[in-house]
N, C-alpha and C positions, 0 to 999 in steps of 0.2 A: 457614902454611907451616911453621911449626917441628913442629907436631902432624902434618901429613902424612909429615914426614920421620920422624918416632916410630912412626909405624905401618910405613914401608918398612922401618926396622932391625929392627923386634923381627920383623917375617915373616922376613927373614932369619936371624936369631938362631934363631928358632925352629922354621923350616921349616913353619910353620903359616899353615893359612887365617886373615884376619883381616877381622873385621867389626867396623866403626865405627859405635856406635850413640851417638844424640843424648843430652846429658843431660836427665833428666826427672824432677822431686821424688818421682813414685811408685815409680822405678826400685829394686828390690829385686833381690839375689843369687838367682839358682837356688837350689832346695833341693838339687840335685846339684854337686856343687864339680866345676869345670872341671879338667884338668889343669894348668893353670898361668894367673896372672892377673897382668899386670903394670901397676902403678897408678905414675902421675906426677903432678905439677903441672906446669902448663905456664907461667902467669904467677902472680906473687905477687897477682895481685888476687883471684885465689881462694881465698886465706888469709884468717882473721882479723885485723883490724888488730892484737891484741895477740900475735897467734902467727906473723908474717910470719918465712921463712925469711931468713937471714943472706945476703948478697949472694957471700959465698964458695961456701956452698952451692948458690946457685942456679945459678953460674956454673958449679960443677962438675959441676952435674946437667944442664946444656944441654951442656956438652963431652963427656960421656959419652953423651948422646943420639947426638952429631953423628961419632963414631967410626965407622970401617968395618965392614960385616959382617966382615971374616974377624977384627978384633980381638976385636968384641964375641963372636965365637965360639969365640977361643981363651981368654976371661976372662968368662964371663958374670957380669952381676951385676944388680942392680935398686937404683932410687933413688926411694924413697919417702919422703914425709914425714908425718908423725902429727899427727892432731888437725888435720884441713884439711879443706876442702868438698869434697866429690867431684866430679875433673873427670869430663871424656868417657871410659868405661872403653874398653879394649883387651882383648877377649875371644877368645882364642886358642884354637881349637876342634881337637881331635888328628887329625892326618893320617898320613899316610904320610911316613917321613923317608929321605933317601936313605943307603942303607947305607955309603955310603961316607964317609961324616960321625959315623958310628955312635959312634965312639972319641974323637970331637972335645973331650966333656966328659963328666965322670961324670954331671951332670945330663941331658944327652941320651941318655945310655945308660941310665939309670934310665927315662924315659917312655920308650923301644923297648920294654924289657924288660918294663913294667908290662903285666899281663894286662887283655884286652879285657873289656868290661862283659858279661854274662851277661843272658840274656835275662830279664827281670822277671817273677816269678810272679803279681804282680798286675795285669798287663795283661789287657786281653779278649781273648777267642780270635777267630779269623776274620777275613775281609776287611772285612766290613762292622760299624760299630760305630755305638750309639746315641749320640745327641750329650750325654746325661747323660754316659756313658762317657768321652767324648771331652773333656768338660769336666774330669773329674777328673783325667784322663789327664794335660793341661796344666797344671793346679794342683799337681800331684806331680812334675813335672818330666821327664816319660816321653815327651814329644812334642818330638823337634828341630825339625822342620819342616813346613809345611802350604802347600799349593798349591789355591788357590779355582779353582773353573771359571770362564769367562768370565761367565756370568750369574750367579754367588754364590749359586746354588741348591744348592752342592755343594762337597767339598773332598778332596782326598787327603792323608794324613797320612804322615809317616815317624818313627817311635818310635826312641826310644835303642838299641834292639838292632837297627835295622834291617830292622823289618817296616812293610810298608805297608798301607793301610785306607783306606777310603772312609767318609765321613759325609754325611747328608742335613742340611742347615743352615738352621733357621728363622731366621725375619727377628729376630735378637738384635742392636742396636744396639752392645751393649757386648762382643760376642765380640772386635773387634778391639783394643782395651784390654786384655783379658784374655791374649791372644795376647804382646802387646808388654811386659808386666808380667812375662810368663814367659820371657822372651829367645827365644822361639821365631822362625825365619825365616820371614817371609810373603811370598807371590809369587802371581800371579796366572797362571793357564795361558792360553794362545794359544787359538783355535776348534780344538779337537784334535776332529775327525773322520775316518770313512775318505774322505770327499769332498774333503780340505781340497785337494788338489791341482789338482782340478778348480775348487773355488771360488777358487784364485788365477788358474788360465787365465781362469776365466770373467769375473774382475776384470780382467784384462790386456784381454781381448777388448771387453768392453762398451762402451768409448768409439769403437772402430773400426766394431765392428755397428751402434751407434746413429747414426755416421755416416753408414754404407752405406745404411740404411734410410732415412734422410732425403733421400739425394743420390736414391734409387730413388724416392720418392714425387715429386721435383721433375722427374725424368725422365719419369714417367707423367704428371704435370701439362702436359708438354712435348709430348706425345705420343710417346713413344717413345725408345728410342734414336737419337741423332744420330749425326753424323760420317761419314767415309768407312767405305762397308762396313755401317753400322749400329751400328758400337762406339762406344756414347757415353763419355764420359768426365767427370770432375769440372769439366773448362774447358770442355766442349761446349755449356754455356747460354746462354752468350752468341754461339755459331756459328749463323749461319744456315741453315735445313734447305731452301734452295732444291733444284729437280731439274736436275740437270747432265747434258746428253747433248753428248757431244762430237762426235759426228756424227749430230743430229736423224734419227729415224725416227718424224715424229709419225702419217703415213699420209694428211696433207692436204697437197693442192698446190694452187694458183692455178686449176686445174680443176673443182677440188670445191667452190669457191665462185662462188655466183651471186647476181644483186640485189643486188650491192655493186662497181659497174662501176668507179666514181670512187674510193672506198676504195682498191681494189685497186690502180689505177692508182697513187695514190700509194705503197702499199709496196711496188710493183715497183721502182719507182725507187732506194728503198733496199737491195734484195736485188740490184738490177743494180750498185749502187755496191760493195756488198761483192765481188761477182763480177769486174766490170772496173773497178778505182778509175781507172785511167789514162786513162778516158776522161773522166772528171769533172776529176780533177788537173790535167790539161793545160790547161783552160780556168781552173784556178783555182778551182773549186767544192768546197766542202767537206763531208763526210758529214754529215747532219743528226745530232744528238746524241742526239734524243729526239721521238719520234711518239707522240702521246696519241690515243686512239680514242673517242671520245665519240658516244654515241648510245642509244636508248631497250634494255630489256632484251628478249634473244633476237634481235637484229639482225645477231650473228656476227662479235661485235668478238673475243672468243675464239680462232673460228674463223680468221679472219685471221691473227692473230699465228700459230696452228700453221701455218698454210699460208706464213707469211715463213721459220718454223724449217725446213719441209720443201724450202723452194724455195733458201735461202742456203746450205745446206752449211756455214755454220761453226758454231762452238760456241754452245751455247742454253742459258740460266740462264731456268727459270718458277717463278714463287712467288706467292704471295698478297699481299697488303698486310696483313692481319689478321697474317700469322705474325711481322711486326716488334712487335707490339701485346702488351705483358707488365704483369704484375702491378708487375714491380719496375722502378724508375726505373733507366735506362742500360740496361737489355737491348736494347731496339728498337734503339738507336743501335748498339749493339754487333754486332748481325748486320746491319746496312747496311754497318758498314764490312766486315765480314767476307765479305758479299755481293759488293763491289765489287773489295775485296782478290784474290780467286778470280777474278774477271771479268776484270781488269787482266792478271792473270797467263797467260789465255787470248785476249787480244785478237790479232785482232778478232772479237769476239762480240757475242749478243743476249742480254739482258737483260729479260725481261718481267715485268711488275709488275700482277697482276690486281685489280682492285676498290680502285684506287691510293687512292681516297676515304677508305678507311678508318685511311689516316696523314697523307693530304693535305690536311687540311680546313682551313680558314681560321684563323690561328691568333690567340688573343685578345689581349686588351688589356694582359693582366696584373694587372688588378687585382684579382684572386682569390687572387692568390699562391700559395707552393707551387711544386713541381717537377713539371710536367706529363710523365709518360711521353711522350706523342702529340707534345708541342712539340719533345721530346728528340728524336725519332725522325724529325719531318720536316726539322730544322736541320740533322741528319746528311745527311739524304737531300739536302737543297737544298748541302752542301757537296760530297758525291760527284759531283753530276751536273756543277756547275760550280761549284770553288772554287778555291782557290788554284792547285792543284797538277792541277785538270781529271781525266776520265777518257777520254784518247785510247784508240781504238781499242774504245771502249764504246757501243753503242747500247742506246738503253733503251724500250721499247715498254711503252705502260702501257693500260689499259681503265677506262673507268667511266661510268656513266649519271647521275652527278649531278656534271657539271662546275661548276654554280652555287656549290659551297660547296667547291671548291678555293681554295687560297693563290696570289694572284697572283704571287707570287716563284715558285711551280713552273711556272707558265704562261707564264712570259717565254720569247722567243727565248735560246735558249743552254742551255736543259734541256731544254724540250720546244718543240723548232724549228716543228715542224708538230701540227696541232691535225686530226685525218681524222673528219670526221662519217662515220657507218656510220648512215644513216637507216632507215627502212622502205621496202621495196619498191616499185616502182610493177607496174603490170598486167604490164610485159614481164619484169621480176624475178620478179615471182611465177610466170609461167608458168615459170622457168627453174629456181626453186627447187625447183617441184612437178616437174619434169623429175629432177631429182638426186635428192629423196627418195623417187621412184616405182620406182628402180631396185632390181630385186631382187624387185619386186612384181608378180604377175600381175594386170596389168586388163582389163577388157572393153573392148570395140570402142568402146561408148557412151561412154566418159571422155572429154571435153572440157576441158583446162586450162584453155582459154581463158575459157571459162564458169566454172570454179570460181575460176579467178583475178579475174574480175569480181565474184561473189560474195564477196570475201574482200578489200574493201579494209582497209588499215590492219593486216591482218594479218603478223608478222614470220617471220622465217625458221623460229623455232622454233615457230612456233603452226603452219605448214603441214606442217614435220616430224610437228608430234603431230595435224594433220588426218589425215593419208595415215595414221599407225599407227592411229588410233580406227577409220578406215575397215576396215582390214586386221582389226582385231579383232571388229567386228560382222560383216565377210564370215566370219571363222572361226566365230563363232558361230551364223549362220545356216546352217551347213553348204553354204557357198558355195564354187565352185574359183576364180572369179574375183571382183574388186572391181568392182563396177559402180556407174553414177553416183548410185543410189538410196542406196547405202552410204557415200557420200561425202556425200551431202546431209545424210541422217542425222547423221553425225559431226557436220558444221557447224553444224547446230541444237544436235546436244548439247552441244558446246564453248561455243556463246554463250548459251544458254537454261537448259543443263542437259539432264537426261536425260529422257525421256518417261514419264508416269504413266500407263500403262496400264490397270491395277488401281483406278484412281481411280475413287470411286462417284460420278456425276454424272447429276442429275436429267434429264429432259427440258427442264423449265422452265430451267434454268441453261444447258442447252446451247445452248438457241436464244437465251438471252438474251448469251452469250459471242459466238453466230454472229453478231449482230446487230451487236455491239459492234465486232468485227474488221472485220465489213463496212463500218461507218462510217468507220473509219480507213481503209480501202483504197480504197474510193469516192470520200471529199476530196482524198487525196492523189492518186489517179488525174486526177483533174479539174481540179486546180491547176497554172497553167501555170510552167514552167520549175523542176519539182520532181521527186523522183527517182522513177524507176518501181518497180511492185509488182512482187518478186520471186515471193515466197509469202506465201499464208494460211493459218495451220492455228489449229484449236480444241482440239489435244491438250495437256493440261495439262503445263507442263514447269518445274520449281524453283516459284517463287512465282506465277508467269503461269498465269491459264486459257487464254490463247493469244495468238497471237504474228502479228502482219503486220512481214513483211522487205521492207525498200527497198533497192533497189538503189544507192548514191550516186554521184554522178559523181566520177570519179578526178581528173579537173583541178581540182574544188574540194577535194578532200580535201588533195592536194598543195600548193595555193597556200594554203589556210587562209584564201581569202577568200569572205566571205558576203553577199550583196546583203540590202537592206530589205525586197526583197518576199522572197526565199526563207525571210528568219527568220519574214516573218509567214504564209506558207504552212505553215511549221512549226508554228506555234501551231495555225493552223486544223487541221490533219491530226490533233495530239494531242487535240483537242477533239471530234474528228468520231465517236468511240466514246460519247462522253457522249450527243451531240447526237442519234445514233440509239435509245439506250435510251430518251430522253424522248420523241423520236417516234412509236416502236412501243409503249411500254410504259408513258407516263405519265410527269409529273415526280415520280410520288407511290410508285413501282416501281423507282426507279433504285437502283443499287449503289454500294458502295465502289470499284469495278473500275478508275475513274478517278483513282484518288489520285495514282498516280505520272504521269499526263498531266497533272495540275493543277500538280505540281512542276515538272514541265520547261517547261510554258505559263508560270510564274511567272519563274523563271530566266531565260528568253530576252527577257522582256518589261523584266524590271529592268534587263537587261544593254544592252539596246539605250538604255534612258534613261541609264544610268549612264555607262556606258563608251565605247558606240557614237556618240552623239551625236545619235540618229533621234528626238530629240525637239524640236520647234520651242519650246516654253515653258523648256526646260533649256538646249537650244542645244549648241554645239559646245566642251563642258564634260566633264570627267571627274571624277567623284566619288565618294565612299566608299573609294578608297583600292585598291589592288590585289587583295588578297587573292590566295589561290592554295594549292596542295597543300603541307602541311607537309614531306612528305617530301622534296620538291624545295628545301628551305630556306627556304622561303617564309612568308610571316607566316598564322598559323591565323585569326587575327580582325584586322578592321578597326577603327577607331575614326570614326566620322562626322566629317567635315570640313565640314559644312554646317549650317545653322540648321532650325531646325524649318518655318519659311515653306517654305525649298524642299522639306523632306519632304515636307510636304502636296504639293506641286508634283509632285514624283517619283511619289508614291502616287498619283495622280490621272491621269498619265501611261501608269503600268502598267495602271491599271485601263482606261483607254480603249483601249490596244492589246489587250488581252485582249477586252472586249467586241466589239471591231471583228472577232479572229478568230473569236468565237462567230458572231456574226452571218452572216459567210459561209461558216460549216461548217453553220449551220440551213438555209440559203440553197440550197444544194449538196445535200443530204439530201433535203430537200421537193422538190425541183424534180427530181430521179432516185430517186424511192420504190421505183419496178417495178424498177431495177437493183438497188437494196437488196436487195429480197426475193428476187429469184433469186439472188441471190450468197448471203443466207444459208443460204436453203435446200439450197443446194448444197453448204454448208459442214457442214451438219445430215447430210447425207446421207455426203459423203466423208472429212468432218473436215479434209480437205488439199486446198488448190486452189493449183495453181502458176502464174506469171504469165500464160503462153500462154493457160489456160482462162481465165482473169479478163479479158482484153483481149479475149477471142471474144464475153464477154458486152456488151462495151462497143461492139462493132464490132454487133453485133445489135440494140442498143438506142439506137444512132445518138446516142451521147452526145456532149456538146460540151465544150470545155473553159470553165471559168468565165471570166467576164470583170466586173472588178470596176465 
């Protein structure tokens, strides 16, 4: 602290810039004397033990240092001690003095009137010095200060005469020591470039631009800007992207929905409740909180939801359940909260969630640990639909084709009070659907919707729409003005079996073999009692099939799903009719692999009859082998056998007995009615396609009778 005070007082006294240099054993005086040097001893510890100052001298020196600057200016003096260890040196460099203080002391006056040093004649000329010239000037005391560049590859010097020059600096590790020993002021320059301002601005803007870039990538990953008006913000990441319509204009009403009368009735009550709530509340009825539309793909679940929106006339929110699923945990739950918050503000309203199985799957047992985003989302959905605060005035419609994988908590009353099944349409429903999808199409007079509906069992509304569209495309391809029954029939075959291979190279021998193979299927199927009638026979290659035989299944049997034992045995015999015809006509040595799919079908039906349907006397009414099923429906892919090897032998024997009995029946029918087989095969070779009416005429002419076991 005493040393710092000394430096301050000396500055006031001399009016000069003060530089404090730390002590170093190698420090020596510059060769050029400075205008003034002030030395003193700070502590007695700096003196040798034999030459310490007396206490009175030390106190006098300390008192002199603590005087005010005005006193020191009036009586300048210096306190020094001889023969002492050199303390830190205070070197005062000449600077401008205030003219008003020029007469304050004779000493100061001499300093002001002293002439300035002239330019030294031994300094190099020019503004670019060689490194050797620079070192010589430093050692002679001709360099006052140096300023290194930021990378240390160059420096700018200021000589004692005020001149400036630049020097390219090599890699010299002793340069700093040389400069310090010669009292040169050393500094390092900041980045001095013409673009310094731009660099500063760039450094300030870089964090902001980086954040903006990351946010833009997140928004792109989320499908673009969100929020009202499409303007996304940093907080839109957790907001729902549902489509909102204050006055729904879907363009669909219940009049546009056909073939789903029962489902339409269930939803019409929901619409009527929104329009006439007093009618129900007077009896104490409460509006259903949720309706779950369940059915196979293409049956019109989403179409029904659009019809509800068009009929109800209340605010309508629509979204897909996949919009809630995100990589980041908590985002899906945040979007569910945001959706229901918006819906409650617009109540009464309808919220439609399509494909709800994306988030509504059965929750796990928690054995895997972690924080599952999907479970967070479904938990939030359960709370919003029927939690502590409830969702008064918000009706939730949801659609799925996988109800078996949904969580049981989601299906309970109070969340989804109604489960509306939207099943495949029956014949009457298909007729109505065909009429709806035929609007705006030019149809010929020979088009009969009743016949088309009977040829399309199991078709959904989407399938029928595709059928009429394909028929219109075929009519345009053939340059027709109307859509006839032929275009509809060809479109139906195209959808079922694939497009025709008109340019396929088929030899006469192969064509004949395919004709007899398909004739065998048709012959056995027509003569089996209680079996489906033949609709069409074709030997035109389609897809992987060389020929096809179309049967018109019973509508009642399809809707009920009940098949008798006699029907299944007839089905196996019909499937084997093609191979039997090949063997009878061409011999066992010349049969082909064309019946491979038939054998797979026969084996599957026979095994189900034994293992699942209880049609075996030896096995009895016992289901063995497990349920199996399609893994797409959440069922097991494979099953583990739950019976012994002895039982397996019995099952195999029963399956083989059923197949051999079906083969025997098919052989009996083909050999008995061989003449009809030849006529039908010849007709197929000539025309390639035979419809059901021509086929039945052959049986009437041949006086064929149904097979009796």
